[in-house]
Backbone bond lengths (Angstrom), bond angles and torsions (degrees), N, CA, C in turn:
res aa  C-N    CA-C-N  psi(-1)  N-CA   C-N-CA  omega(-1)  CA-C   N-CA-C  phi
1 M - - - 1.530 - - 1.480 106.47 -
2 L 1.407 115.28 122.61 1.424 124.93 174.01 1.478 115.37 -53.08
3 K 1.354 124.62 125.01 1.458 121.72 179.29 1.535 106.38 -118.66
4 L 1.368 119.21 132.48 1.397 125.41 -176.63 1.479 111.32 -84.49
5 N 1.327 121.50 131.60 1.432 121.51 168.75 1.471 113.52 -61.73
6 E 1.339 119.24 175.98 1.370 126.31 -179.31 1.585 116.67 -59.74
7 S 1.306 104.69 -42.52 1.585 111.22 178.73 1.515 110.26 -69.64
8 E 1.252 114.83 -41.96 1.490 112.66 -178.23 1.553 112.26 -71.62
9 T 1.484 115.04 -28.46 1.489 112.45 174.76 1.455 114.62 -72.38
10 A 1.311 120.03 -31.00 1.462 130.90 173.98 1.581 106.41 -63.48
11 D 1.342 118.14 -43.51 1.509 119.48 -178.90 1.605 107.36 -70.75
12 F 1.121 122.56 -37.67 1.533 127.53 -176.02 1.533 98.87 -67.71
13 E 1.283 123.73 -49.73 1.558 130.32 -172.24 1.569 104.52 -57.88
14 Y 1.328 115.14 -51.31 1.462 123.32 -178.67 1.512 108.54 -59.36
15 Q 1.284 118.80 -43.61 1.447 122.56 -176.10 1.674 107.27 -67.03
16 L 1.286 109.72 -40.74 1.490 114.12 175.55 1.521 112.91 -61.43
17 I 1.186 114.11 -48.36 1.552 121.01 174.71 1.498 111.11 -49.68
18 S 1.342 115.56 -43.38 1.624 122.60 178.72 1.399 106.47 -61.38
19 Y 1.293 122.52 -48.59 1.565 128.01 -173.60 1.598 104.60 -67.24
20 I 1.228 119.38 -46.67 1.569 123.07 -176.74 1.581 104.50 -64.08
21 S 1.400 116.85 -44.42 1.470 117.44 178.45 1.449 114.71 -54.79
22 L 1.335 113.80 -44.79 1.418 122.71 -178.77 1.560 110.61 -66.38
23 A 1.195 117.24 -43.17 1.551 120.21 172.25 1.428 112.31 -53.36
24 G 1.349 116.27 -46.33 1.488 123.09 -178.95 1.548 109.91 -60.04
25 I 1.355 118.30 -39.95 1.405 125.25 -177.32 1.510 107.25 -69.33
26 I 1.339 121.71 -42.83 1.381 121.53 174.91 1.539 114.61 -66.37
27 I 1.241 117.58 -38.95 1.411 119.73 175.62 1.500 113.69 -63.07
28 T 1.330 116.96 -41.42 1.461 122.82 171.87 1.435 112.25 -54.37
29 T 1.333 116.05 -45.63 1.425 120.34 -173.82 1.596 109.52 -63.60
30 L 1.337 112.44 -33.48 1.514 117.72 177.27 1.542 108.09 -78.44
31 G 1.296 115.48 -36.22 1.505 115.08 -172.17 1.433 114.76 -69.94
32 I 1.422 115.69 -31.80 1.440 118.87 176.82 1.500 115.75 -52.73
33 P 1.400 114.57 -57.40 1.558 113.58 -179.14 1.626 109.42 -69.31
34 L 1.313 122.70 -25.22 1.402 118.00 173.66 1.433 116.33 -66.18
35 N 1.462 115.01 -37.39 1.549 113.76 174.00 1.475 110.67 -74.20
36 I 1.351 119.02 -24.33 1.580 113.11 174.34 1.646 109.14 -68.75
37 F 1.330 111.00 -39.34 1.511 115.79 179.40 1.537 105.57 -60.38
38 S 1.324 116.22 -40.71 1.547 118.36 -172.94 1.481 105.56 -67.28
39 Y 1.297 122.61 -38.21 1.439 121.01 -178.84 1.542 113.42 -72.03
40 L 1.382 117.60 -41.37 1.382 119.02 176.84 1.520 116.56 -69.48
41 T 1.372 118.89 -27.81 1.377 123.63 -179.77 1.607 105.74 -76.69
42 A 1.298 119.42 -44.71 1.439 121.43 177.87 1.485 110.00 -59.57
43 Q 1.249 121.63 -36.09 1.504 130.71 -178.94 1.569 101.08 -66.31
44 K 1.336 117.24 -48.19 1.540 119.95 -175.25 1.453 111.14 -71.03
45 L 1.311 122.47 -19.24 1.489 122.15 174.53 1.465 112.57 -54.13
46 G 1.421 115.30 -41.86 1.344 118.05 177.86 1.518 121.74 79.00
47 F 1.283 108.71 9.64 1.652 113.81 177.98 1.380 108.33 -80.07
48 Q 1.371 116.36 134.24 1.373 121.30 177.27 1.582 110.68 -97.94
49 N 1.325 111.30 48.58 1.484 114.78 171.47 1.557 109.13 -116.85
50 S 1.317 118.73 171.96 1.405 120.64 -171.09 1.565 111.85 -74.28
51 S 1.273 118.47 -26.10 1.429 123.55 -177.34 1.447 112.30 -60.34
52 A 1.381 117.76 -49.50 1.333 124.87 -179.29 1.623 113.70 -59.87
53 H 1.275 108.89 -36.51 1.509 113.80 -179.26 1.499 113.49 -82.06
54 L 1.249 116.68 -25.61 1.445 122.25 173.21 1.603 111.90 -72.50
55 I 1.262 118.58 -26.34 1.473 127.78 172.66 1.557 102.84 -64.70
56 K 1.211 119.03 -47.76 1.535 123.31 -178.45 1.551 107.97 -62.29
57 Y 1.262 115.11 -52.20 1.534 120.61 178.52 1.536 109.05 -57.92
58 Q 1.281 120.15 -47.30 1.421 120.89 178.68 1.611 112.00 -61.41
59 A 1.305 117.22 -39.42 1.538 116.61 174.48 1.479 112.83 -62.85
60 I 1.349 119.20 -35.91 1.508 116.71 174.18 1.360 116.02 -61.88
61 W 1.394 117.01 -45.22 1.442 117.09 -175.67 1.474 111.27 -82.20
62 D 1.420 121.60 -21.30 1.437 115.62 172.81 1.521 109.25 -70.48
63 C 1.338 117.35 -27.77 1.460 118.88 177.25 1.503 111.95 -69.36
64 I 1.188 119.08 -40.66 1.477 129.96 -176.58 1.574 106.15 -65.95
65 A 1.378 118.88 -46.50 1.401 123.31 176.46 1.438 113.88 -59.10
66 I 1.265 118.82 -51.16 1.486 121.53 -171.68 1.591 107.58 -79.35
67 L 1.211 119.18 -24.33 1.437 112.81 167.50 1.522 120.67 -55.79
68 H 1.428 110.71 -43.03 1.565 117.68 175.20 1.497 107.01 -70.73
69 D 1.446 118.03 -48.17 1.466 115.82 -170.80 1.606 115.38 -67.96
70 G 1.371 108.55 -32.09 1.491 114.96 -177.50 1.479 113.65 -85.89
71 Y 1.247 119.21 -46.80 1.430 123.94 179.23 1.491 124.84 -82.34
72 I 1.405 108.80 -41.58 1.450 112.50 -176.42 1.653 107.34 -92.77
73 E 1.303 120.11 -44.79 1.441 122.57 -174.92 1.640 105.51 -73.90
74 L 1.230 117.21 -66.09 1.483 123.41 -172.94 1.518 109.88 -68.39
75 G 1.390 110.89 -44.28 1.557 116.74 173.69 1.439 114.04 -51.34
76 G 1.374 113.22 -41.70 1.554 117.76 -178.94 1.476 108.33 -68.02
77 T 1.331 120.44 -40.62 1.427 123.80 -179.18 1.555 110.05 -64.46
78 Y 1.348 115.98 -42.73 1.560 115.41 -174.18 1.434 110.25 -75.52
79 F 1.366 117.23 -48.16 1.489 120.59 -175.68 1.512 119.59 -88.94
80 G 1.335 112.64 -1.98 1.543 119.10 168.04 1.529 108.74 83.25
81 Y 1.393 119.87 24.38 1.353 117.29 172.49 1.564 109.01 -122.53
82 N 1.367 118.14 157.18 1.413 119.50 176.83 1.529 109.53 -147.11
83 L 1.349 114.07 109.23 1.457 122.56 -173.78 1.495 107.23 -69.84
84 M 1.385 122.12 -16.87 1.525 126.74 -175.77 1.473 104.62 -79.85
85 N 1.340 123.34 -24.86 1.482 125.01 -173.56 1.604 111.20 -89.63
86 I 1.210 117.62 0.18 1.547 122.45 -169.25 1.640 100.75 -75.70
87 H 1.228 119.65 -47.05 1.471 118.94 -174.08 1.493 111.50 -155.88
88 E 1.340 123.94 160.28 1.423 120.89 -167.85 1.699 103.79 -73.18
89 Y 1.199 115.09 -28.70 1.614 116.17 175.24 1.529 105.82 -64.47
90 S 1.294 123.51 -52.14 1.356 117.02 179.14 1.453 117.86 -61.34
91 C 1.329 114.67 -30.30 1.535 119.82 171.99 1.480 112.93 -58.04
92 K 1.378 112.75 -55.16 1.529 116.10 -175.95 1.518 112.66 -69.65
93 I 1.321 119.76 -46.06 1.511 123.30 -179.30 1.573 109.03 -64.11
94 L 1.241 121.09 -45.09 1.487 120.43 -173.52 1.496 113.77 -72.43
95 V 1.391 116.59 -35.20 1.483 122.03 179.24 1.588 105.81 -73.26
96 Y 1.372 115.34 -45.75 1.482 118.65 -179.76 1.481 111.28 -61.97
97 H 1.252 122.79 -40.26 1.442 125.03 -178.51 1.503 107.89 -72.05
98 S 1.319 118.03 -43.19 1.562 123.47 177.37 1.574 107.76 -51.61
99 W 1.259 117.11 -62.07 1.483 122.94 -175.48 1.538 109.69 -58.31
100 A 1.246 115.83 -44.66 1.523 120.16 -174.92 1.594 107.40 -69.01
101 S 1.232 120.98 -41.03 1.514 120.72 -179.76 1.519 108.81 -66.23
102 T 1.311 116.76 -39.31 1.407 123.62 178.73 1.627 110.91 -61.69
103 F 1.321 115.25 -48.63 1.414 121.84 170.10 1.491 114.84 -53.37
104 S 1.359 113.52 -46.78 1.457 116.62 -179.52 1.499 113.76 -66.47
105 A 1.303 118.57 -34.95 1.454 119.49 174.29 1.607 112.55 -65.57
106 V 1.391 112.91 -38.55 1.451 115.29 -179.66 1.504 111.62 -66.25
107 Y 1.341 114.89 -43.68 1.495 121.08 -177.45 1.501 112.37 -71.08
108 H 1.265 120.44 -35.24 1.432 116.96 168.53 1.527 118.10 -53.88
109 M 1.302 113.19 -33.36 1.511 123.42 178.38 1.634 102.21 -68.63
110 I 1.316 113.85 -47.98 1.441 114.10 -178.42 1.513 114.44 -60.67
111 F 1.271 115.47 -43.94 1.481 119.31 -177.01 1.481 109.24 -72.87
112 L 1.300 121.63 -22.08 1.411 125.90 171.97 1.569 108.61 -63.52
113 A 1.263 114.28 -47.66 1.579 123.54 179.94 1.448 106.76 -61.34
114 V 1.376 119.96 -50.70 1.390 127.59 -174.80 1.455 107.40 -62.50
115 D 1.391 121.36 -44.53 1.417 127.43 177.01 1.618 113.60 -54.56
116 R 1.235 110.19 -38.75 1.600 116.13 -178.36 1.554 109.99 -78.74
117 V 1.382 114.43 -26.67 1.539 116.25 168.99 1.410 111.35 -60.89
118 I 1.375 113.48 -52.26 1.441 119.21 179.46 1.407 113.71 -55.72
119 A 1.346 120.67 -46.32 1.435 129.40 178.49 1.562 113.44 -51.36
120 I 1.456 112.21 -45.36 1.489 119.78 -174.61 1.608 105.90 -78.53
121 S 1.304 117.16 -44.51 1.460 120.27 -172.75 1.528 116.67 -79.08
122 L 1.325 115.21 -27.86 1.446 122.94 179.44 1.479 111.57 -132.00
123 P 1.318 113.94 67.12 1.462 117.52 -175.42 1.405 116.72 -60.95
124 V 1.354 120.04 -37.55 1.438 123.78 -175.46 1.465 112.47 -72.59
125 W 1.389 114.81 -37.12 1.516 117.73 179.73 1.550 104.92 -76.33
126 Y 1.253 119.74 -32.59 1.431 118.91 -174.69 1.494 112.59 -70.63
127 K 1.340 112.41 -36.42 1.487 119.35 176.40 1.604 110.18 -56.26
128 Q 1.244 113.67 -40.22 1.533 121.57 -177.53 1.441 108.35 -78.43
129 H 1.379 120.27 -47.03 1.498 124.07 -165.44 1.588 116.31 -107.66
130 G 1.385 116.99 -15.25 1.405 118.45 -176.88 1.487 110.79 -86.29
131 T 1.384 116.01 65.13 1.396 128.42 -177.67 1.544 113.53 -97.36
132 P 1.363 118.94 170.46 1.458 121.39 172.17 1.575 113.17 -54.64
133 S 1.359 111.56 -29.16 1.573 115.33 -175.02 1.535 104.11 -72.37
134 L 1.401 116.11 -35.79 1.571 112.42 176.63 1.516 109.40 -67.61
135 A 1.311 121.94 -32.80 1.492 124.65 179.35 1.451 106.74 -59.92
136 R 1.363 117.87 -56.86 1.588 121.28 175.32 1.419 116.68 -50.62
137 K 1.337 118.58 -40.48 1.333 118.17 172.97 1.460 119.66 -65.89
138 F 1.329 116.28 -40.73 1.330 122.63 170.28 1.548 114.97 -56.80
139 S 1.344 113.97 -44.26 1.605 116.62 -176.69 1.466 107.03 -72.74
140 I 1.399 122.42 -34.99 1.436 116.00 178.37 1.485 113.20 -66.27
141 F 1.352 114.85 -40.94 1.512 113.68 175.65 1.574 113.25 -62.14
142 I 1.344 115.51 -42.30 1.470 117.38 176.98 1.568 115.78 -59.76
143 V 1.270 114.87 -38.18 1.464 114.40 -177.05 1.589 107.07 -79.28
144 V 1.238 121.00 -36.04 1.491 121.35 172.43 1.519 112.92 -62.54
145 F 1.336 114.21 -40.90 1.445 117.02 -175.86 1.558 107.95 -69.44
146 S 1.361 115.41 -40.57 1.518 119.74 179.92 1.561 111.82 -60.55
147 Y 1.323 116.00 -42.94 1.382 115.57 178.43 1.480 118.61 -72.27
148 V 1.248 117.52 -26.07 1.513 127.83 172.19 1.484 110.52 -70.98
149 I 1.302 120.23 -46.36 1.350 119.60 -170.57 1.512 114.32 -73.53
150 V 1.342 116.63 -21.22 1.534 119.84 173.48 1.546 113.57 -103.36
151 S 1.357 118.44 13.41 1.414 123.52 178.21 1.544 115.01 -50.25
152 P 1.347 123.12 -39.82 1.455 124.96 170.61 1.452 116.36 -35.04
153 N 1.387 114.96 -32.79 1.456 120.60 -176.59 1.404 115.49 -61.46
154 L 1.413 114.62 -35.76 1.458 121.97 178.20 1.519 112.30 -64.95
155 I 1.374 119.59 -17.30 1.350 120.43 -174.73 1.556 108.29 -108.07
156 K 1.336 116.75 -39.50 1.459 118.24 -167.32 1.466 115.14 -95.29
157 F 1.340 120.83 -17.34 1.435 124.82 174.43 1.485 108.65 -79.37
158 K 1.370 119.95 129.64 1.393 125.20 177.46 1.509 111.08 -147.63
159 I 1.293 115.52 170.37 1.497 119.46 175.76 1.527 107.01 -87.19
160 V 1.251 119.32 118.51 1.424 129.56 179.63 1.524 108.89 -121.45
161 D 1.228 118.46 123.40 1.592 118.96 -177.88 1.489 113.52 46.27
162 S 1.327 114.77 48.40 1.542 122.25 -176.70 1.568 118.20 62.79
163 R 1.360 112.44 19.02 1.462 120.14 -173.68 1.438 111.17 -130.74
164 C 1.345 116.60 137.49 1.444 124.41 177.85 1.554 108.47 -73.09
165 T 1.273 117.99 115.96 1.510 110.99 -179.68 1.568 105.22 -157.37
166 I 1.392 113.12 163.19 1.466 117.98 175.18 1.486 110.98 -72.41
167 S 1.282 115.94 138.56 1.367 119.50 -179.11 1.586 110.22 -133.97
168 A 1.345 111.93 105.99 1.530 113.03 -172.55 1.595 104.25 -160.79
169 S 1.278 111.10 177.17 1.498 119.94 178.79 1.630 107.43 -72.75
170 Q 1.328 109.42 157.30 1.515 115.58 -176.84 1.572 108.88 -62.26
171 E 1.310 114.75 -32.43 1.390 119.45 178.27 1.620 115.77 -66.45
172 F 1.325 111.86 -41.86 1.424 119.16 173.91 1.545 114.41 -66.04
173 L 1.405 116.84 -40.48 1.353 121.84 179.23 1.517 111.48 -68.91
174 Y 1.281 116.96 -37.10 1.476 119.42 174.15 1.541 112.10 -62.39
175 W 1.329 113.35 -47.90 1.618 115.91 -179.82 1.573 107.97 -62.97
176 Y 1.323 117.09 -44.52 1.503 119.65 -165.03 1.523 109.88 -76.89
177 T 1.422 115.15 -49.48 1.363 119.78 177.83 1.518 124.49 -77.70
178 R 1.392 113.75 -22.69 1.477 120.99 177.70 1.509 114.84 -107.00
179 I 1.292 118.09 -14.26 1.460 118.10 -177.04 1.502 109.35 -126.10
180 H 1.280 123.77 -60.91 1.365 127.90 -174.55 1.495 115.68 -58.17
181 V 1.328 116.87 -62.32 1.440 127.31 -172.99 1.615 105.79 -63.49
182 P 1.419 117.67 -55.66 1.474 113.38 -176.75 1.458 113.13 -64.79
183 A 1.322 118.98 -31.04 1.503 120.59 178.66 1.564 113.24 -62.01
184 F 1.314 112.13 -58.09 1.567 119.02 178.85 1.546 114.23 -75.94
185 G 1.296 116.25 -24.68 1.469 114.24 -174.05 1.495 112.31 -98.13
186 F 1.342 116.13 -16.47 1.650 116.64 -173.44 1.454 105.51 -139.21
187 F 1.317 125.34 -57.19 1.398 120.42 -167.00 1.597 115.95 -71.14
188 V 1.336 115.38 -46.57 1.498 116.74 173.03 1.421 113.00 -55.21
189 P 1.471 121.29 -49.35 1.388 118.36 176.30 1.445 117.18 -57.54
190 F 1.361 115.44 -39.38 1.493 121.91 179.21 1.557 111.48 -58.68
191 I 1.318 113.25 -49.44 1.473 118.93 -177.11 1.530 108.01 -66.68
192 V 1.276 122.20 -44.15 1.482 121.91 -179.71 1.521 111.24 -59.47
193 I 1.472 114.61 -50.15 1.421 119.80 -179.07 1.509 109.34 -62.73
194 S 1.211 119.81 -41.26 1.517 123.94 -175.75 1.553 107.06 -65.69
195 M 1.480 119.00 -39.76 1.442 115.00 177.31 1.471 111.30 -71.25
196 S 1.436 119.07 -35.20 1.314 117.20 178.75 1.561 114.54 -66.32
197 N 1.295 114.36 -33.29 1.426 114.76 176.81 1.482 120.84 -72.00
198 M 1.341 115.37 -25.38 1.426 122.66 164.57 1.543 112.88 -64.13
199 F 1.316 112.41 -42.34 1.532 116.33 174.02 1.593 113.08 -61.67
200 F 1.324 110.35 -41.95 1.428 116.02 -179.54 1.579 112.76 -59.57
201 I 1.413 110.90 -45.13 1.481 114.75 179.94 1.440 111.27 -62.27
202 Y 1.335 117.70 -48.73 1.497 119.34 173.22 1.522 117.28 -51.43
203 S 1.343 117.12 -44.18 1.364 123.51 178.17 1.555 111.01 -60.46
204 L 1.383 114.31 -54.56 1.428 121.21 -175.36 1.505 112.42 -59.69
205 R 1.335 111.15 -36.96 1.507 113.08 179.58 1.507 113.27 -69.85
206 K 1.351 111.50 -35.96 1.474 119.43 178.79 1.490 115.48 -69.05
207 R 1.339 114.92 -28.23 1.392 117.00 -175.53 1.683 110.05 -128.21
208 R 1.275 105.86 53.34 1.717 114.37 -178.90 1.368 106.29 -56.97
209 T 1.343 126.43 -38.12 1.513 124.91 -166.41 1.607 108.28 -88.04
210 D 1.283 117.86 -5.75 1.502 120.13 -174.68 1.497 108.13 -83.17
211 K 1.310 117.68 122.40 1.474 125.41 -171.25 1.509 106.40 -116.40
212 T 1.358 126.80 20.42 1.421 128.03 -175.75 1.646 107.17 -68.50
213 S 1.290 106.49 163.07 1.588 113.34 179.30 1.509 104.09 -59.33
214 E 1.334 121.83 -47.34 1.410 128.75 -176.50 1.616 109.80 -46.81
215 Q 1.344 105.84 -52.33 1.499 111.95 -174.27 1.496 107.92 -67.48
216 R 1.283 124.89 -36.62 1.610 128.64 177.11 1.495 103.09 -62.94
217 I 1.190 122.60 -47.02 1.475 119.74 179.78 1.450 113.26 -58.40
218 T 1.328 115.43 -38.56 1.603 118.93 177.78 1.456 109.53 -65.54
219 I 1.292 123.70 -42.29 1.441 129.46 179.24 1.488 105.64 -60.81
220 M 1.296 120.13 -47.32 1.501 120.91 179.91 1.449 111.27 -62.03
221 L 1.343 118.31 -45.95 1.533 117.96 -173.92 1.538 108.71 -78.27
222 F 1.274 115.91 -21.18 1.603 116.97 178.89 1.557 108.87 -73.25
223 T 1.428 117.92 -37.57 1.316 123.56 176.36 1.610 110.65 -62.95
224 N 1.288 113.99 -44.14 1.328 118.30 -177.65 1.493 117.67 -67.28
225 S 1.433 112.15 -39.37 1.452 120.12 178.00 1.484 115.33 -68.46
226 I 1.317 117.36 -21.02 1.522 124.70 172.93 1.579 108.31 -65.61
227 V 1.395 110.49 -45.98 1.438 112.58 -175.89 1.542 109.81 -70.16
228 F 1.392 111.53 -38.97 1.463 117.63 178.94 1.480 112.94 -53.95
229 S 1.435 115.27 -47.30 1.441 121.61 178.61 1.527 115.14 -53.52
230 I 1.275 112.45 -41.36 1.502 120.51 -171.37 1.539 103.59 -67.81
231 F 1.372 118.83 -54.77 1.466 120.66 -171.48 1.473 112.05 -74.08
232 N 1.445 117.96 -32.78 1.410 120.88 176.34 1.569 112.57 -64.89
233 L 1.335 118.44 -32.85 1.436 123.71 173.25 1.602 112.00 -68.37
234 L 1.357 111.29 -44.57 1.373 113.75 -178.55 1.597 113.87 -65.87
235 T 1.359 112.16 -37.53 1.461 117.28 170.83 1.387 116.85 -59.10
236 A 1.436 115.50 -37.17 1.501 118.14 179.50 1.537 112.62 -68.57
237 I 1.334 109.69 -39.13 1.576 111.33 179.15 1.448 112.24 -60.98
238 L 1.418 113.99 -50.59 1.445 120.11 -175.41 1.584 110.82 -58.56
239 N 1.336 115.80 -42.51 1.522 119.95 179.06 1.525 107.94 -64.46
240 I 1.249 118.88 -43.05 1.512 118.00 -177.32 1.508 111.61 -63.43
241 V 1.402 115.41 -41.92 1.444 123.03 176.18 1.532 108.27 -58.20
242 A 1.309 115.96 -51.79 1.545 114.68 177.30 1.493 120.92 -58.38
243 F 1.444 107.89 -35.38 1.519 109.61 -179.88 1.543 108.23 -79.27
244 N 1.283 122.26 -30.90 1.571 124.35 171.98 1.558 111.35 -58.27
245 I 1.383 114.10 -46.40 1.496 117.12 -176.35 1.536 107.04 -64.58
246 Q 1.356 119.65 -39.01 1.453 121.48 -175.57 1.472 108.32 -69.06
247 L 1.314 118.48 -42.14 1.534 118.44 -175.33 1.461 115.86 -80.27
248 N 1.393 116.97 -17.60 1.453 122.80 -175.15 1.542 113.74 -95.62
249 T 1.409 108.53 -34.82 1.499 112.95 -175.23 1.581 111.88 -144.33
250 S 1.361 113.91 148.67 1.484 116.98 176.77 1.507 109.84 -101.13
251 K 1.379 116.59 -1.95 1.492 119.94 -170.34 1.520 113.72 -80.68
252 D 1.432 115.26 -50.18 1.400 124.52 -175.66 1.504 112.85 -83.90
253 V 1.235 119.54 63.29 1.516 123.17 179.24 1.517 110.77 -64.21
254 A 1.432 114.96 -42.59 1.454 122.86 -173.37 1.681 105.01 -64.66
255 L 1.299 117.97 -42.68 1.445 121.67 -174.58 1.627 107.82 -67.11
256 S 1.354 114.18 -43.88 1.456 112.91 175.37 1.374 111.59 -62.08
257 L 1.333 126.54 -45.22 1.392 124.42 177.81 1.483 118.11 -64.39
258 L 1.304 115.32 -34.09 1.469 120.40 170.54 1.570 113.83 -57.20
259 A 1.341 113.94 -46.82 1.475 117.89 178.77 1.594 109.41 -66.63
260 D 1.304 113.88 -37.98 1.506 114.22 -178.23 1.527 113.65 -70.00
261 R 1.332 114.08 -41.64 1.433 117.99 175.41 1.465 119.14 -62.25
262 T 1.393 114.03 -33.61 1.485 123.06 178.13 1.477 106.33 -72.35
263 G 1.377 117.08 -38.59 1.410 118.10 175.33 1.528 116.86 -57.45
264 Y 1.362 109.35 -37.55 1.550 112.18 -179.45 1.459 107.86 -73.42
265 V 1.383 121.56 -33.43 1.383 120.04 175.43 1.531 115.98 -61.60
266 S 1.421 111.96 -42.79 1.505 117.03 173.68 1.565 112.66 -60.84
267 A 1.310 115.33 -33.28 1.554 115.37 -177.12 1.559 108.44 -76.79
268 I 1.372 114.79 -30.43 1.531 118.87 178.14 1.493 111.28 -68.92
269 I 1.465 114.10 -40.32 1.434 114.91 177.37 1.574 108.13 -65.15
270 N 1.198 114.99 -42.80 1.554 119.84 178.67 1.490 115.03 -51.19
271 S 1.338 114.87 -36.26 1.507 123.99 -177.18 1.496 109.80 -94.51
272 S 1.298 120.02 -5.28 1.474 115.67 -176.17 1.557 113.67 -112.00
273 V 1.341 117.34 -10.08 1.589 121.58 -171.28 1.561 108.93 -99.58
274 N 1.322 119.83 -2.51 1.412 115.53 -175.85 1.640 112.52 -55.89
275 F 1.427 113.45 -45.77 1.399 117.92 -174.97 1.587 108.83 -59.73
276 I 1.326 119.12 -35.45 1.511 120.46 -174.62 1.625 105.95 -69.46
277 F 1.287 117.31 -39.25 1.495 112.47 -175.49 1.541 112.27 -85.91
278 Y 1.370 117.61 -21.36 1.377 118.80 167.79 1.629 111.27 -65.77
279 F 1.260 112.16 -39.85 1.502 120.90 176.22 1.477 111.82 -59.34
280 I 1.304 118.02 -50.58 1.447 128.23 -170.98 1.562 108.13 -71.00
281 S 1.376 121.50 -40.70 1.383 122.90 -171.23 1.559 111.78 -102.03
282 G 1.341 120.81 -4.17 1.511 119.53 179.13 1.469 117.32 -124.95
283 P 1.402 113.79 99.51 1.469 118.70 178.40 1.507 115.74 -47.82
284 M 1.358 115.71 -40.77 1.396 123.33 179.60 1.651 111.63 -65.70
285 Y 1.317 109.95 -41.13 1.492 112.87 178.03 1.450 112.74 -66.93
286 R 1.436 120.02 -34.16 1.437 121.39 174.44 1.560 111.92 -59.45
287 V 1.357 111.85 -41.93 1.484 114.67 -178.60 1.549 109.46 -66.84
288 A 1.280 111.26 -42.72 1.590 112.75 179.31 1.603 110.49 -60.34
289 F 1.285 116.84 -44.31 1.517 125.63 175.83 1.531 110.55 -52.96
290 Y 1.322 113.52 -49.32 1.528 115.02 -179.39 1.556 113.23 -62.85
291 Q 1.384 112.40 -31.83 1.445 115.75 -178.63 1.629 106.88 -78.12
292 V 1.270 117.20 -24.32 1.492 119.38 172.04 1.483 114.89 -65.73
293 L 1.413 111.20 -40.90 1.464 119.16 177.51 1.504 110.71 -66.08
294 K 1.340 119.33 -46.09 1.388 125.30 172.82 1.489 112.31 -46.81
295 N 1.373 116.76 -49.88 1.485 119.62 -177.24 1.351 111.79 -65.64
296 F 1.400 124.19 -22.19 1.419 128.58 -175.63 1.618 104.09 -80.20
297 H 1.381 117.83 -39.68 1.472 123.79 -177.72 1.637 109.11 -76.55
298 S 1.222 114.14 -29.79 1.532 114.98 177.56 1.385 118.94 -78.45
């Protein structure tokens, strides 16, 4: 069996990183119009409840997140430029905005699931209070929370040896990269979404003959949240692997970068496919989308 030496292995890993980055750029280019369609279709649904409006806000933040991840992060890797390495301010601001927009996209999905749980368990209250105004309040809270939770990026990310990187004590790095970010970015969302999904399954089994619009929205969001859980968990694993390699060894830079770039692709997919699964699982959503297309043609 042919065994590659260290130099050949590194070359292969960097070539693989290049292909993965290109794939992420292509997915981003497809994901942006899909999120625009998701926004326009949710608007066309015409429901005056908070779920429909949260779908719109989620599409906006998914679009913002993949623009950075796909074109700045992966585009920089593939084309050999890195806007974050230009100046310390660009390093801090772009990293801060990247993480915050990703958190915002994730937590909009969480609040969509929580919103559905409230709609099912407290239907009378939801009919009165589950309004576009509630969705706006949720969205404002999510955005503020997301930018606050990653605020250490503004302090700890610096230009070191002409490269934008986190510069801190080992104790802080351990807390931030192994506890703080995984907990708020991945594990809390995964737990909340999993609990919501179990509630959805119970609700859907109990009301199998119910064909109301509220029930159809629940089916639509349940399908999407399953996909979200899978890709969010995959992204978490890849990010933890990348951080652990960075903290434990300075030798295998290529392997750390490979895990990191693959994690970005997973996050981009997670923020690009919502429209597809809404379309597949929601008959009302398909009708609204066809109306959007007719408006484009007219």
